[in-house]
C-alpha positions, -999 to +999 in steps of 0.1 A: +121-003+176+143+027+183+126+055+165+151+085+154+155+106+185+164+137+161+130+136+141+115+129+175+128+164+190+125+180+155+086+171+157+086+182+200+099+216+192+080+223+164+050+214+184+062+241+213+063+268+186+026+265+178+008+251+206+004+284+224-023+294+195-037+259+190-071+263+211-082+298+184-069+275+153-078+241+159-092+218+129-105+184+125-085+165+096-108+133+086-082+111+072-098+076+054-081+044+054-095+017+032-081-017+050-092-025+091-077-008+120-059-036+132-039-035+098-004-025+104-008+004+078-036+018+094-021+014+131+007+033+118-018+058+100-033+065+138+001+070+156+009+092+126-026+115+128-017+116+168+020+127+164+009+156+141-023+159+168+006+163+195+033+180+179+008+212+166-002+213+197-039+202+188-039+229+157-045+201+136-061+172+153-060+141+124-090+111+127-080+083+113-115+062+096-104+027+090-123-004+069-137+020+042-161+035+071-159+072+058-147+068+020-146+035+000-107+027-009-109+033-046-128+068-039-103+077-017-076+093-039-105+112-057-116+126-025-089+140-014-081+154-047-113+174-048-111+189-017-140+161+000-113+151+029-083+170+034-057+140+041-058+101+031-041+064+022-046+049-010-029+020-027-018+040-060-011+009-085-052+007-077-050+036-098-025+030-129-056+031-154-054+071-151-014+068-150+010+037-155+030+052-131+014+048-105+017+011-110+056+011-107+054-006-073+034-039-089+054-049-118+058-086-109+093-098-103+107-064-107+115-059-073+109-090-049+127-079-016+123-053+009+156-037-002+146-043-036+114-024-029+130+007-014+158+009-042+124+009-067+112+036-044+140+060-044+139+057-086+101+065-089+098+086-059+105+122-079+078+109-108+053+100-082+055+130-064+053+154-096+025+134-108+006+135-077+012+174-075-002+180-111-034+168-092-035+188-065-017+164-042+013+165-016+026+134-011+037+128+030+048+090+032+048+054+020+048+024+032+054-008+016+031-039+024+050-076+025+061-095-003+027-109-020+021-144-027-008-161-040-044-177-019-058-204-035-084-228-019-067-260-034-035-273-041-017-258-071+011-267-093+013-254-127-005-223-144-028-247-159-043-256-124-056-216-123-079-216-151-116-208-145-105-197-112-126-164-093-095-140-087-097-107-067-087-080-085-079-047-073-060-027-102-047-032-140-016-056-128-043-080-109-066-078-135-037-088-163-025-113-142-058-133-139-060-132-177-023-143-186-033-176-162-067-182-172-084-170-143-113-149-139-110-108-125-132-103-103-132-064-089-134-067-047-121-037-024-099-045+007-129-039+032-150-065+010-124-092+008-139-114+040-174-113+029-164-122-009-145-153-003-173-163+025-200-163-003-175-180-032-181-144-050-141-149-053-114-180-048-080-165-050-062-137-049-023-120-049-016-104-018+001-103+014+003-127+040-008-094+062-038-091+046-050-129+049-040-128+081-062-099+089-088-114+074-087-150+090-085-158+048-081-196+069-118-197+072-124-200+034-087-208+016-061-231+021-031-222+006-008-197+004+021-199-018+051-174-012+062-160-050+074-129-036+058-113-068+057-075-060+056-053-028+032-023-034+029+007-012+003+024+008+007+065+000-006+090+027-010+118+009-029+155+016-052+177-006-024+205-019-048+236-012-048+224+023-012+220+025-004+253+012-026+268+031-011+255+065+018+273+086+053+263+078+053+255+118+029+229+113+040+218+081+071+210+096+055+189+126+039+168+098+069+161+078+083+153+108+058+127+118+055+116+082+090+108+084+088+087+118+054+072+103+075+060+068+103+048+091+079+030+119+055+017+093+078-004+071+098-020+104+066-030+110+059-045+076+088-064+081+078-082+112+048-087+102+059-106+073+072-140+097+045-134+121+016-133+094+031-164+077+032-183+108-003-169+119-017-188+083+001-220+093-018-220+126-051-212+109-047-245+090-034-233+060-004-247+036+022-219+035+050-227+014+069-215-018+056-225-054+071-250-065+097-252-094+077-254-125+048-231-112+076-206-102+092-208-137+057-202-153+051-170-134+083-156-140+078-161-179+043-142-171+060-118-150+081-103-179+051-104-200+036-077-178+068-058-175+071-056-211+031-041-211+038-017-185+071-003-200+047+004-230+018+017-210+048+035-191+070+052-217+101+065-214+093+079-180+090+045-163+121+031-185+139+060-163+122+045-131+135+007-141+172+021-150+175+043-121+165+011-103+191-011-125+214+005-118+215+005-077+215-032-079 
């Protein structure tokens, strides 16, 4: 991977400006993460933290806490918002119950490729930044997950085959998907996935190949269907009061490190897609595209869910979709 030399130089140059006074002003920013330390999002966050620590000459030390070890995933956003921790990473679509705009990246079959997801992010970013700002949160960077597929413990050829299956839910979209397919939604956080499947609490989920690979999901499930439903993003945000109290020099370093992290994380996501699907196959899973009949039924469900989201998101949501469609 080639990192933009201008961005790297900016970070290092800014670091030299603040390094002289680092010892006197050193502070630790604990950064909770929902996913395991080996997950590419967590790896990227750890590198971001090291970049900030180095770039500020130690004035700000970011320490990551993966696997929900410091704060559980569902509570991270609130913890940053209220100042319990200064910074954190969160899948914002998990909070679309408080604002439908947070679910823009989980509308089924709206953006089904990395290029589409990038355009959708460009269309939605101003709204996301404003919404977060109103909640005392400053967005630093966002990284997409690989395309989402469906995991099962048996062969699935139609939506009818899904009826009664216990399905992992983590946001409004996944709960609604379960309802429309006749599955039974069960709320499970990322850190609880392995245990939930091993004990039969859930039997299916929609997620990326990365999540299944990281959790060795082949120990419990047998099939992964590539439906490319959506590419949700993880977002790194800082408490705005903390951010506003940070020197301009250190803000510049953090912004530079965030730009590097978004670039590196996106690159990893793309590279990790093929690698993790191969890993699922090596673990013994059947990995294949959904059949034509199933794909057609899922797209019909996606159209229903798109209408649901647009109704909830109102004019702002429609503006995002219109802007996205204009880029296609």
